[in-house]
All heavy atoms as TSV, in Angstrom:
chain	resi	resn	atom	element	x	y	z
A	1	SER	N	N	34.898	-31.665	-16.166
A	1	SER	CA	C	35.844	-32.025	-17.202
A	1	SER	C	C	37.144	-32.567	-16.623
A	1	SER	O	O	37.949	-33.109	-17.340
A	1	SER	CB	C	36.128	-30.824	-18.096
A	1	SER	OG	O	36.905	-29.865	-17.418
A	2	GLY	N	N	37.382	-32.343	-15.340
A	2	GLY	CA	C	38.617	-32.797	-14.725
A	2	GLY	C	C	39.736	-31.773	-14.774
A	2	GLY	O	O	40.816	-32.008	-14.240
A	3	MET	N	N	39.512	-30.643	-15.427
A	3	MET	CA	C	40.581	-29.656	-15.551
A	3	MET	C	C	40.980	-29.080	-14.195
A	3	MET	O	O	42.159	-28.836	-13.954
A	3	MET	CB	C	40.190	-28.521	-16.490
A	3	MET	CG	C	41.341	-27.537	-16.679
A	3	MET	SD	S	41.022	-26.294	-17.924
A	3	MET	CE	C	41.379	-27.231	-19.396
A	4	ALA	N	N	40.036	-28.858	-13.296
A	4	ALA	CA	C	40.369	-28.317	-11.976
A	4	ALA	C	C	41.316	-29.260	-11.237
A	4	ALA	O	O	42.280	-28.811	-10.608
A	4	ALA	CB	C	39.103	-28.078	-11.162
A	5	ALA	N	N	41.086	-30.556	-11.329
A	5	ALA	CA	C	41.960	-31.537	-10.685
A	5	ALA	C	C	43.339	-31.536	-11.334
A	5	ALA	O	O	44.354	-31.672	-10.640
A	5	ALA	CB	C	41.341	-32.932	-10.758
A	6	GLU	N	N	43.397	-31.377	-12.642
A	6	GLU	CA	C	44.689	-31.334	-13.331
A	6	GLU	C	C	45.475	-30.088	-12.933
A	6	GLU	O	O	46.685	-30.157	-12.715
A	6	GLU	CB	C	44.482	-31.369	-14.846
A	6	GLU	CG	C	43.991	-32.716	-15.342
A	6	GLU	CD	C	43.835	-32.759	-16.846
A	6	GLU	OE1	O	44.532	-31.999	-17.551
A	6	GLU	OE2	O	43.014	-33.545	-17.325
A	7	VAL	N	N	44.803	-28.944	-12.837
A	7	VAL	CA	C	45.470	-27.713	-12.404
A	7	VAL	C	C	45.952	-27.875	-10.961
A	7	VAL	O	O	47.079	-27.503	-10.632
A	7	VAL	CB	C	44.540	-26.488	-12.547
A	7	VAL	CG1	C	45.149	-25.252	-11.918
A	7	VAL	CG2	C	44.214	-26.224	-14.013
A	8	ALA	N	N	45.123	-28.439	-10.100
A	8	ALA	CA	C	45.493	-28.628	-8.691
A	8	ALA	C	C	46.712	-29.527	-8.542
A	8	ALA	O	O	47.497	-29.358	-7.608
A	8	ALA	CB	C	44.310	-29.206	-7.921
A	9	ALA	N	N	46.900	-30.475	-9.441
A	9	ALA	CA	C	48.029	-31.410	-9.370
A	9	ALA	C	C	49.291	-30.875	-10.045
A	9	ALA	O	O	50.362	-31.438	-9.872
A	9	ALA	CB	C	47.637	-32.746	-10.001
A	10	ALA	N	N	49.176	-29.773	-10.771
A	10	ALA	CA	C	50.312	-29.238	-11.532
A	10	ALA	C	C	51.278	-28.467	-10.639
A	10	ALA	O	O	50.902	-27.948	-9.595
A	10	ALA	CB	C	49.800	-28.321	-12.640
A	11	ASP	N	N	52.527	-28.402	-11.073
A	11	ASP	CA	C	53.529	-27.564	-10.415
A	11	ASP	C	C	53.652	-26.220	-11.125
A	11	ASP	O	O	53.987	-25.209	-10.520
A	11	ASP	CB	C	54.892	-28.256	-10.420
A	11	ASP	CG	C	54.905	-29.500	-9.555
A	11	ASP	OD1	O	54.275	-29.485	-8.483
A	11	ASP	OD2	O	55.527	-30.497	-9.958
A	12	VAL	N	N	53.393	-26.220	-12.432
A	12	VAL	CA	C	53.512	-25.036	-13.279
A	12	VAL	C	C	52.312	-25.011	-14.218
A	12	VAL	O	O	51.864	-26.057	-14.692
A	12	VAL	CB	C	54.822	-25.088	-14.105
A	12	VAL	CG1	C	54.883	-23.955	-15.104
A	12	VAL	CG2	C	56.036	-25.071	-13.200
A	13	VAL	N	N	51.788	-23.809	-14.484
A	13	VAL	CA	C	50.689	-23.649	-15.437
A	13	VAL	C	C	51.079	-22.553	-16.420
A	13	VAL	O	O	51.560	-21.491	-16.017
A	13	VAL	CB	C	49.372	-23.267	-14.721
A	13	VAL	CG1	C	48.271	-22.981	-15.717
A	13	VAL	CG2	C	48.939	-24.356	-13.757
A	14	ILE	N	N	50.902	-22.814	-17.707
A	14	ILE	CA	C	51.144	-21.815	-18.742
A	14	ILE	C	C	49.807	-21.534	-19.421
A	14	ILE	O	O	49.160	-22.441	-19.943
A	14	ILE	CB	C	52.174	-22.308	-19.778
A	14	ILE	CG1	C	53.507	-22.591	-19.101
A	14	ILE	CG2	C	52.321	-21.278	-20.894
A	14	ILE	CD1	C	54.525	-23.250	-19.993
A	15	LEU	N	N	49.401	-20.276	-19.389
A	15	LEU	CA	C	48.160	-19.862	-20.035
A	15	LEU	C	C	48.489	-19.012	-21.248
A	15	LEU	O	O	49.511	-18.332	-21.288
A	15	LEU	CB	C	47.299	-19.044	-19.069
A	15	LEU	CG	C	46.864	-19.738	-17.788
A	15	LEU	CD1	C	45.998	-18.786	-16.963
A	15	LEU	CD2	C	46.114	-21.012	-18.084
A	16	SER	N	N	47.599	-19.026	-22.226
A	16	SER	CA	C	47.790	-18.233	-23.426
A	16	SER	C	C	46.487	-17.523	-23.779
A	16	SER	O	O	45.404	-18.081	-23.641
A	16	SER	CB	C	48.201	-19.126	-24.589
A	16	SER	OG	O	48.235	-18.371	-25.781
A	17	THR	N	N	46.613	-16.287	-24.241
A	17	THR	CA	C	45.450	-15.533	-24.711
A	17	THR	C	C	45.394	-15.526	-26.239
A	17	THR	O	O	44.627	-14.774	-26.822
A	17	THR	CB	C	45.514	-14.077	-24.201
A	17	THR	OG1	O	46.700	-13.459	-24.707
A	17	THR	CG2	C	45.495	-14.018	-22.691
A	18	ILE	N	N	46.174	-16.397	-26.863
A	18	ILE	CA	C	46.320	-16.369	-28.318
A	18	ILE	C	C	44.990	-16.610	-29.044
A	18	ILE	O	O	44.795	-16.128	-30.151
A	18	ILE	CB	C	47.408	-17.364	-28.773
A	18	ILE	CG1	C	47.900	-17.012	-30.160
A	18	ILE	CG2	C	46.916	-18.800	-28.699
A	18	ILE	CD1	C	49.208	-17.662	-30.527
A	19	ARG	N	N	44.063	-17.301	-28.423
A	19	ARG	CA	C	42.771	-17.575	-29.064
A	19	ARG	C	C	41.612	-16.844	-28.384
A	19	ARG	O	O	40.446	-17.191	-28.596
A	19	ARG	CB	C	42.481	-19.077	-29.062
A	19	ARG	CG	C	43.491	-19.893	-29.830
A	19	ARG	CD	C	43.278	-19.748	-31.304
A	19	ARG	NE	N	44.199	-20.615	-32.024
A	19	ARG	CZ	C	44.845	-20.252	-33.096
A	19	ARG	NH1	N	44.692	-19.063	-33.589
A	19	ARG	NH2	N	45.665	-21.080	-33.689
A	20	ASP	N	N	41.886	-15.821	-27.606
A	20	ASP	CA	C	40.812	-15.105	-26.915
A	20	ASP	C	C	39.833	-14.434	-27.858
A	20	ASP	O	O	38.688	-14.189	-27.499
A	20	ASP	CB	C	41.390	-14.059	-25.961
A	20	ASP	CG	C	41.817	-14.656	-24.632
A	20	ASP	OD1	O	41.739	-15.896	-24.480
A	20	ASP	OD2	O	42.229	-13.881	-23.757
A	21	ASP	N	N	40.258	-14.135	-29.072
A	21	ASP	CA	C	39.372	-13.480	-30.034
A	21	ASP	C	C	38.640	-14.482	-30.933
A	21	ASP	O	O	37.937	-14.097	-31.855
A	21	ASP	CB	C	40.147	-12.485	-30.882
A	21	ASP	CG	C	41.231	-13.140	-31.727
A	21	ASP	OD1	O	41.534	-14.331	-31.496
A	21	ASP	OD2	O	41.786	-12.457	-32.602
A	22	TRP	N	N	38.768	-15.767	-30.648
A	22	TRP	CA	C	38.132	-16.813	-31.455
A	22	TRP	C	C	36.619	-16.689	-31.348
A	22	TRP	O	O	36.069	-16.560	-30.267
A	22	TRP	CB	C	38.575	-18.180	-30.951
A	22	TRP	CG	C	38.116	-19.317	-31.802
A	22	TRP	CD1	C	36.962	-20.023	-31.652
A	22	TRP	CD2	C	38.780	-19.887	-32.913
A	22	TRP	NE1	N	36.870	-20.999	-32.606
A	22	TRP	CE2	C	37.987	-20.932	-33.402
A	22	TRP	CE3	C	39.969	-19.604	-33.553
A	22	TRP	CZ2	C	38.353	-21.696	-34.496
A	22	TRP	CZ3	C	40.324	-20.369	-34.640
A	22	TRP	CH2	C	39.516	-21.397	-35.093
A	23	ASP	N	N	35.936	-16.735	-32.469
A	23	ASP	CA	C	34.480	-16.643	-32.489
A	23	ASP	C	C	33.952	-17.647	-33.495
A	23	ASP	O	O	34.144	-17.494	-34.699
A	23	ASP	CB	C	34.041	-15.228	-32.864
A	23	ASP	CG	C	32.551	-15.051	-32.736
A	23	ASP	OD1	O	31.902	-15.804	-31.982
A	23	ASP	OD2	O	32.017	-14.146	-33.406
A	24	GLU	N	N	33.326	-18.690	-32.985
A	24	GLU	CA	C	32.790	-19.731	-33.842
A	24	GLU	C	C	31.352	-20.001	-33.405
A	24	GLU	O	O	31.089	-20.212	-32.220
A	24	GLU	CB	C	33.631	-20.997	-33.703
A	24	GLU	CG	C	33.287	-22.052	-34.719
A	24	GLU	CD	C	34.283	-23.195	-34.706
A	24	GLU	OE1	O	35.474	-22.963	-34.459
A	24	GLU	OE2	O	33.839	-24.333	-34.934
A	25	PRO	N	N	30.401	-19.983	-34.322
A	25	PRO	CA	C	28.987	-20.119	-33.957
A	25	PRO	C	C	28.585	-21.558	-33.602
A	25	PRO	O	O	27.880	-22.227	-34.357
A	25	PRO	CB	C	28.255	-19.620	-35.208
A	25	PRO	CG	C	29.192	-19.939	-36.330
A	25	PRO	CD	C	30.572	-19.774	-35.764
A	26	ASN	N	N	29.065	-22.022	-32.445
A	26	ASN	CA	C	28.664	-23.343	-31.955
A	26	ASN	C	C	28.793	-23.357	-30.433
A	26	ASN	O	O	28.960	-22.315	-29.811
A	26	ASN	CB	C	29.482	-24.468	-32.618
A	26	ASN	CG	C	30.964	-24.332	-32.357
A	26	ASN	OD1	O	31.384	-23.833	-31.320
A	26	ASN	ND2	N	31.774	-24.785	-33.293
A	27	ASP	N	N	28.728	-24.519	-29.822
A	27	ASP	CA	C	28.756	-24.617	-28.363
A	27	ASP	C	C	30.091	-24.210	-27.736
A	27	ASP	O	O	30.182	-24.093	-26.511
A	27	ASP	CB	C	28.410	-26.039	-27.918
A	27	ASP	CG	C	26.931	-26.342	-28.071
A	27	ASP	OD1	O	26.145	-25.390	-28.236
A	27	ASP	OD2	O	26.558	-27.529	-28.012
A	28	SER	N	N	31.115	-23.968	-28.542
A	28	SER	CA	C	32.391	-23.521	-27.976
A	28	SER	C	C	32.267	-22.123	-27.371
A	28	SER	O	O	33.146	-21.689	-26.641
A	28	SER	CB	C	33.492	-23.548	-29.038
A	28	SER	OG	O	33.246	-22.592	-30.041
A	29	ARG	N	N	31.184	-21.431	-27.657
A	29	ARG	CA	C	30.933	-20.112	-27.058
A	29	ARG	C	C	30.510	-20.213	-25.599
A	29	ARG	O	O	30.572	-19.242	-24.868
A	29	ARG	CB	C	29.831	-19.384	-27.825
A	29	ARG	CG	C	30.210	-18.978	-29.213
A	29	ARG	CD	C	29.047	-18.289	-29.864
A	29	ARG	NE	N	29.432	-17.764	-31.171
A	29	ARG	CZ	C	28.647	-17.019	-31.912
A	29	ARG	NH1	N	27.446	-16.704	-31.497
A	29	ARG	NH2	N	29.068	-16.585	-33.073
A	30	GLU	N	N	30.056	-21.370	-25.180
A	30	GLU	CA	C	29.559	-21.561	-23.816
A	30	GLU	C	C	30.714	-21.719	-22.836
A	30	GLU	O	O	31.624	-22.517	-23.064
A	30	GLU	CB	C	28.666	-22.803	-23.748
A	30	GLU	CG	C	27.467	-22.760	-24.666
A	30	GLU	CD	C	26.491	-21.662	-24.319
A	30	GLU	OE1	O	26.282	-21.409	-23.107
A	30	GLU	OE2	O	25.952	-21.028	-25.257
A	31	PHE	N	N	30.688	-20.957	-21.755
A	31	PHE	CA	C	31.717	-21.072	-20.733
A	31	PHE	C	C	31.449	-22.299	-19.874
A	31	PHE	O	O	30.301	-22.633	-19.587
A	31	PHE	CB	C	31.740	-19.830	-19.842
A	31	PHE	CG	C	32.340	-18.635	-20.519
A	31	PHE	CD1	C	31.540	-17.642	-21.031
A	31	PHE	CD2	C	33.713	-18.523	-20.651
A	31	PHE	CE1	C	32.094	-16.543	-21.667
A	31	PHE	CE2	C	34.284	-17.433	-21.284
A	31	PHE	CZ	C	33.461	-16.435	-21.785
A	32	GLY	N	N	32.520	-22.948	-19.448
A	32	GLY	CA	C	32.412	-24.101	-18.558
A	32	GLY	C	C	32.532	-23.663	-17.112
A	32	GLY	O	O	32.345	-22.496	-16.767
A	33	SER	N	N	32.892	-24.581	-16.275
A	33	SER	CA	C	33.039	-24.333	-14.851
A	33	SER	C	C	34.161	-23.320	-14.587
A	33	SER	O	O	35.180	-23.295	-15.283
A	33	SER	CB	C	33.368	-25.647	-14.143
A	33	SER	OG	O	33.741	-25.409	-12.811
A	34	ASP	N	N	33.989	-22.517	-13.549
A	34	ASP	CA	C	35.007	-21.561	-13.136
A	34	ASP	C	C	35.994	-22.178	-12.142
A	34	ASP	O	O	36.950	-21.533	-11.723
A	34	ASP	CB	C	34.346	-20.324	-12.518
A	34	ASP	CG	C	35.298	-19.167	-12.367
A	34	ASP	OD1	O	36.015	-18.864	-13.342
A	34	ASP	OD2	O	35.350	-18.584	-11.269
A	35	GLU	N	N	35.780	-23.433	-11.779
A	35	GLU	CA	C	36.608	-24.087	-10.766
A	35	GLU	C	C	38.104	-24.096	-11.113
A	35	GLU	O	O	38.929	-23.826	-10.231
A	35	GLU	CB	C	36.103	-25.506	-10.506
A	35	GLU	CG	C	36.755	-26.144	-9.306
A	35	GLU	CD	C	36.209	-27.527	-9.001
A	35	GLU	OE1	O	35.305	-28.008	-9.712
A	35	GLU	OE2	O	36.704	-28.124	-8.046
A	36	PRO	N	N	38.516	-24.369	-12.360
A	36	PRO	CA	C	39.954	-24.314	-12.662
A	36	PRO	C	C	40.551	-22.928	-12.397
A	36	PRO	O	O	41.670	-22.806	-11.897
A	36	PRO	CB	C	40.032	-24.671	-14.145
A	36	PRO	CG	C	38.801	-25.457	-14.412
A	36	PRO	CD	C	37.752	-24.859	-13.516
A	37	ASN	N	N	39.806	-21.869	-12.693
A	37	ASN	CA	C	40.271	-20.511	-12.430
A	37	ASN	C	C	40.417	-20.271	-10.931
A	37	ASN	O	O	41.355	-19.599	-10.492
A	37	ASN	CB	C	39.309	-19.484	-13.021
A	37	ASN	CG	C	39.281	-19.526	-14.520
A	37	ASN	OD1	O	40.282	-19.800	-15.156
A	37	ASN	ND2	N	38.119	-19.265	-15.090
A	38	GLN	N	N	39.506	-20.799	-10.146
A	38	GLN	CA	C	39.571	-20.646	-8.695
A	38	GLN	C	C	40.782	-21.372	-8.125
A	38	GLN	O	O	41.479	-20.839	-7.256
A	38	GLN	CB	C	38.284	-21.157	-8.054
A	38	GLN	CG	C	37.076	-20.327	-8.409
A	38	GLN	CD	C	35.771	-20.980	-7.991
A	38	GLN	OE1	O	35.761	-22.051	-7.393
A	38	GLN	NE2	N	34.660	-20.344	-8.311
A	39	VAL	N	N	41.058	-22.575	-8.616
A	39	VAL	CA	C	42.236	-23.332	-8.173
A	39	VAL	C	C	43.505	-22.562	-8.524
A	39	VAL	O	O	44.422	-22.449	-7.707
A	39	VAL	CB	C	42.257	-24.742	-8.805
A	39	VAL	CG1	C	43.570	-25.452	-8.533
A	39	VAL	CG2	C	41.087	-25.568	-8.302
A	40	LEU	N	N	43.558	-22.005	-9.721
A	40	LEU	CA	C	44.719	-21.219	-10.144
A	40	LEU	C	C	44.904	-20.011	-9.222
A	40	LEU	O	O	46.015	-19.750	-8.747
A	40	LEU	CB	C	44.546	-20.765	-11.594
A	40	LEU	CG	C	45.737	-20.035	-12.187
A	40	LEU	CD1	C	46.839	-21.025	-12.551
A	40	LEU	CD2	C	45.326	-19.233	-13.397
A	41	ALA	N	N	43.837	-19.284	-8.953
A	41	ALA	CA	C	43.927	-18.081	-8.115
A	41	ALA	C	C	44.358	-18.404	-6.687
A	41	ALA	O	O	45.083	-17.634	-6.065
A	41	ALA	CB	C	42.579	-17.355	-8.114
A	42	GLU	N	N	43.927	-19.537	-6.163
A	42	GLU	CA	C	44.218	-19.905	-4.774
A	42	GLU	C	C	45.608	-20.507	-4.586
A	42	GLU	O	O	46.191	-20.378	-3.513
A	42	GLU	CB	C	43.180	-20.908	-4.265
A	42	GLU	CG	C	41.795	-20.324	-4.125
A	42	GLU	CD	C	40.737	-21.383	-3.847
A	42	GLU	OE1	O	41.092	-22.576	-3.666
A	42	GLU	OE2	O	39.547	-21.016	-3.823
A	43	ASN	N	N	46.148	-21.149	-5.617
A	43	ASN	CA	C	47.368	-21.939	-5.435
A	43	ASN	C	C	48.573	-21.500	-6.258
A	43	ASN	O	O	49.668	-22.027	-6.058
A	43	ASN	CB	C	47.089	-23.409	-5.761
A	43	ASN	CG	C	46.041	-23.991	-4.850
A	43	ASN	OD1	O	46.177	-23.958	-3.638
A	43	ASN	ND2	N	44.974	-24.513	-5.433
A	44	PHE	N	N	48.393	-20.568	-7.184
A	44	PHE	CA	C	49.477	-20.213	-8.095
A	44	PHE	C	C	49.722	-18.710	-8.122
A	44	PHE	O	O	48.819	-17.914	-7.892
A	44	PHE	CB	C	49.161	-20.718	-9.512
A	44	PHE	CG	C	49.204	-22.201	-9.639
A	44	PHE	CD1	C	48.107	-22.975	-9.309
A	44	PHE	CD2	C	50.355	-22.837	-10.072
A	44	PHE	CE1	C	48.144	-24.367	-9.400
A	44	PHE	CE2	C	50.405	-24.221	-10.175
A	44	PHE	CZ	C	49.299	-24.983	-9.832
A	45	CYS	N	N	50.967	-18.346	-8.416
A	45	CYS	CA	C	51.375	-16.951	-8.546
A	45	CYS	C	C	51.935	-16.724	-9.945
A	45	CYS	O	O	52.662	-17.574	-10.465
A	45	CYS	CB	C	52.459	-16.617	-7.517
A	45	CYS	SG	S	51.891	-16.753	-5.815
A	46	LEU	N	N	51.624	-15.585	-10.520
A	46	LEU	CA	C	52.153	-15.226	-11.828
A	46	LEU	C	C	53.646	-14.957	-11.697
A	46	LEU	O	O	54.074	-14.139	-10.900
A	46	LEU	CB	C	51.431	-13.996	-12.370
A	46	LEU	CG	C	51.882	-13.484	-13.732
A	46	LEU	CD1	C	51.618	-14.517	-14.817
A	46	LEU	CD2	C	51.171	-12.181	-14.057
A	47	VAL	N	N	54.452	-15.674	-12.481
A	47	VAL	CA	C	55.899	-15.520	-12.466
A	47	VAL	C	C	56.332	-14.529	-13.541
A	47	VAL	O	O	57.142	-13.642	-13.296
A	47	VAL	CB	C	56.607	-16.877	-12.692
A	47	VAL	CG1	C	58.101	-16.697	-12.825
A	47	VAL	CG2	C	56.257	-17.841	-11.585
A	48	ALA	N	N	55.793	-14.689	-14.750
A	48	ALA	CA	C	56.188	-13.835	-15.859
A	48	ALA	C	C	55.094	-13.820	-16.921
A	48	ALA	O	O	54.308	-14.756	-17.030
A	48	ALA	CB	C	57.494	-14.317	-16.469
A	49	SER	N	N	55.091	-12.741	-17.678
A	49	SER	CA	C	54.150	-12.564	-18.767
A	49	SER	C	C	54.948	-12.226	-20.014
A	49	SER	O	O	55.859	-11.398	-19.966
A	49	SER	CB	C	53.191	-11.423	-18.407
A	49	SER	OG	O	52.226	-11.249	-19.390
A	50	TYR	N	N	54.630	-12.857	-21.139
A	50	TYR	CA	C	55.405	-12.715	-22.369
A	50	TYR	C	C	54.500	-12.270	-23.509
A	50	TYR	O	O	53.435	-12.845	-23.718
A	50	TYR	CB	C	56.066	-14.040	-22.735
A	50	TYR	CG	C	56.917	-14.597	-21.618
A	50	TYR	CD1	C	56.382	-15.503	-20.714
A	50	TYR	CD2	C	58.236	-14.205	-21.459
A	50	TYR	CE1	C	57.152	-16.022	-19.677
A	50	TYR	CE2	C	59.015	-14.715	-20.425
A	50	TYR	CZ	C	58.466	-15.621	-19.541
A	50	TYR	OH	O	59.217	-16.126	-18.516
A	51	GLY	N	N	54.938	-11.284	-24.254
A	51	GLY	CA	C	54.191	-10.828	-25.416
A	51	GLY	C	C	53.000	-9.971	-25.024
A	51	GLY	O	O	52.742	-9.718	-23.858
A	52	GLU	N	N	52.287	-9.503	-26.039
A	52	GLU	CA	C	51.116	-8.669	-25.822
A	52	GLU	C	C	49.868	-9.436	-26.223
A	52	GLU	O	O	49.637	-9.691	-27.393
A	52	GLU	CB	C	51.227	-7.379	-26.635
A	52	GLU	CG	C	52.347	-6.467	-26.164
A	52	GLU	CD	C	52.396	-5.173	-26.940
A	52	GLU	OE1	O	51.347	-4.736	-27.448
A	52	GLU	OE2	O	53.493	-4.615	-27.038
A	53	GLY	N	N	49.075	-9.807	-25.246
A	53	GLY	CA	C	47.826	-10.507	-25.504
A	53	GLY	C	C	46.663	-9.543	-25.438
A	53	GLY	O	O	46.787	-8.378	-25.802
A	54	THR	N	N	45.548	-10.020	-24.943
A	54	THR	CA	C	44.397	-9.154	-24.761
A	54	THR	C	C	44.747	-8.106	-23.705
A	54	THR	O	O	45.664	-8.309	-22.907
A	54	THR	CB	C	43.162	-9.972	-24.338
A	54	THR	OG1	O	43.476	-10.717	-23.160
A	54	THR	CG2	C	42.716	-10.920	-25.410
A	55	PRO	N	N	44.074	-6.962	-23.681
A	55	PRO	CA	C	44.424	-5.884	-22.754
A	55	PRO	C	C	44.565	-6.371	-21.301
A	55	PRO	O	O	43.697	-7.065	-20.777
A	55	PRO	CB	C	43.262	-4.907	-22.887
A	55	PRO	CG	C	42.762	-5.129	-24.278
A	55	PRO	CD	C	42.943	-6.603	-24.527
A	56	GLY	N	N	45.710	-6.031	-20.707
A	56	GLY	CA	C	45.974	-6.404	-19.328
A	56	GLY	C	C	46.538	-7.798	-19.132
A	56	GLY	O	O	46.772	-8.215	-18.005
A	57	ARG	N	N	46.754	-8.524	-20.210
A	57	ARG	CA	C	47.267	-9.894	-20.121
A	57	ARG	C	C	48.393	-10.087	-21.123
A	57	ARG	O	O	48.443	-9.437	-22.149
A	57	ARG	CB	C	46.158	-10.915	-20.454
A	57	ARG	CG	C	44.893	-10.782	-19.681
A	57	ARG	CD	C	44.618	-11.802	-18.615
A	57	ARG	NE	N	45.200	-13.092	-18.700
A	57	ARG	CZ	C	44.584	-14.193	-19.117
A	57	ARG	NH1	N	43.358	-14.146	-19.562
A	57	ARG	NH2	N	45.212	-15.336	-19.075
A	58	GLY	N	N	49.272	-11.024	-20.819
A	58	GLY	CA	C	50.319	-11.370	-21.749
A	58	GLY	C	C	49.821	-12.376	-22.770
A	58	GLY	O	O	48.799	-13.026	-22.563
A	59	LEU	N	N	50.533	-12.507	-23.851
A	59	LEU	CA	C	50.190	-13.525	-24.838
A	59	LEU	C	C	50.361	-14.909	-24.219
A	59	LEU	O	O	49.558	-15.806	-24.439
A	59	LEU	CB	C	51.071	-13.374	-26.077
A	59	LEU	CG	C	50.723	-14.233	-27.269
A	59	LEU	CD1	C	49.304	-13.956	-27.740
A	59	LEU	CD2	C	51.702	-13.997	-28.405
A	60	TYR	N	N	51.430	-15.040	-23.406
A	60	TYR	CA	C	51.647	-16.247	-22.606
A	60	TYR	C	C	51.920	-15.809	-21.179
A	60	TYR	O	O	52.613	-14.829	-20.947
A	60	TYR	CB	C	52.833	-17.058	-23.133
A	60	TYR	CG	C	52.612	-17.592	-24.511
A	60	TYR	CD1	C	53.101	-16.918	-25.621
A	60	TYR	CD2	C	51.897	-18.769	-24.712
A	60	TYR	CE1	C	52.883	-17.391	-26.898
A	60	TYR	CE2	C	51.674	-19.249	-25.990
A	60	TYR	CZ	C	52.163	-18.559	-27.074
A	60	TYR	OH	O	51.934	-19.038	-28.327
A	61	GLU	N	N	51.377	-16.544	-20.205
A	61	GLU	CA	C	51.611	-16.255	-18.799
A	61	GLU	C	C	52.064	-17.519	-18.088
A	61	GLU	O	O	51.451	-18.581	-18.259
A	61	GLU	CB	C	50.340	-15.709	-18.144
A	61	GLU	CG	C	49.918	-14.377	-18.733
A	61	GLU	CD	C	48.636	-13.842	-18.150
A	61	GLU	OE1	O	47.823	-14.630	-17.619
A	61	GLU	OE2	O	48.437	-12.639	-18.227
A	62	LEU	N	N	53.132	-17.376	-17.311
A	62	LEU	CA	C	53.713	-18.495	-16.578
A	62	LEU	C	C	53.353	-18.369	-15.110
A	62	LEU	O	O	53.629	-17.344	-14.471
A	62	LEU	CB	C	55.235	-18.503	-16.742
A	62	LEU	CG	C	56.021	-19.524	-15.922
A	62	LEU	CD1	C	55.646	-20.944	-16.333
A	62	LEU	CD2	C	57.504	-19.275	-16.057
A	63	TYR	N	N	52.705	-19.406	-14.572
A	63	TYR	CA	C	52.310	-19.447	-13.166
A	63	TYR	C	C	53.049	-20.590	-12.474
A	63	TYR	O	O	53.207	-21.659	-13.043
A	63	TYR	CB	C	50.796	-19.697	-13.039
A	63	TYR	CG	C	49.956	-18.524	-13.461
A	63	TYR	CD1	C	49.643	-18.324	-14.797
A	63	TYR	CD2	C	49.468	-17.620	-12.529
A	63	TYR	CE1	C	48.872	-17.255	-15.196
A	63	TYR	CE2	C	48.691	-16.548	-12.910
A	63	TYR	CZ	C	48.385	-16.374	-14.253
A	63	TYR	OH	O	47.618	-15.314	-14.644
A	64	ASP	N	N	53.477	-20.316	-11.248
A	64	ASP	CA	C	54.176	-21.315	-10.431
A	64	ASP	C	C	53.388	-21.462	-9.120
A	64	ASP	O	O	52.779	-20.511	-8.643
A	64	ASP	CB	C	55.597	-20.835	-10.151
A	64	ASP	CG	C	56.504	-21.933	-9.656
A	64	ASP	OD1	O	56.088	-23.109	-9.642
A	64	ASP	OD2	O	57.646	-21.618	-9.263
A	65	ARG	N	N	53.461	-22.651	-8.566
A	65	ARG	CA	C	52.758	-22.882	-7.295
A	65	ARG	C	C	53.347	-21.956	-6.225
A	65	ARG	O	O	54.552	-21.852	-6.072
A	65	ARG	CB	C	52.923	-24.351	-6.885
A	65	ARG	CG	C	52.121	-24.725	-5.671
A	65	ARG	CD	C	52.130	-26.216	-5.451
A	65	ARG	NE	N	51.403	-26.943	-6.485
A	65	ARG	CZ	C	50.082	-27.027	-6.546
A	65	ARG	NH1	N	49.346	-26.438	-5.639
A	65	ARG	NH2	N	49.499	-27.718	-7.503
A	66	CYS	N	N	52.479	-21.260	-5.501
A	66	CYS	CA	C	52.932	-20.326	-4.444
A	66	CYS	C	C	53.330	-21.093	-3.189
A	66	CYS	O	O	52.762	-22.082	-2.856
A	66	CYS	CB	C	51.824	-19.357	-4.080
A	66	CYS	SG	S	51.360	-18.266	-5.429
C-alpha cells in the first residue's frame, strides 16, 4: 500500500485508537502488512499519549523520530 514508505519518510507520526472498536462485516476486517508497524518500532519513539483509548494505549499517541 505504500504506508511503510510514508512512515519511513515521516518526521512525526500520530496514531489514534478512536476506531479500534469498529466492526463492519466486510474486507476491512482483514489485517494488512505489518511492515508500517515495524518501521514505527525501529525508527520512532513515543513522545506523549493523550486521552484514554483501548487498554494500554492513548486515544492519540505522538511519535517522533528517535
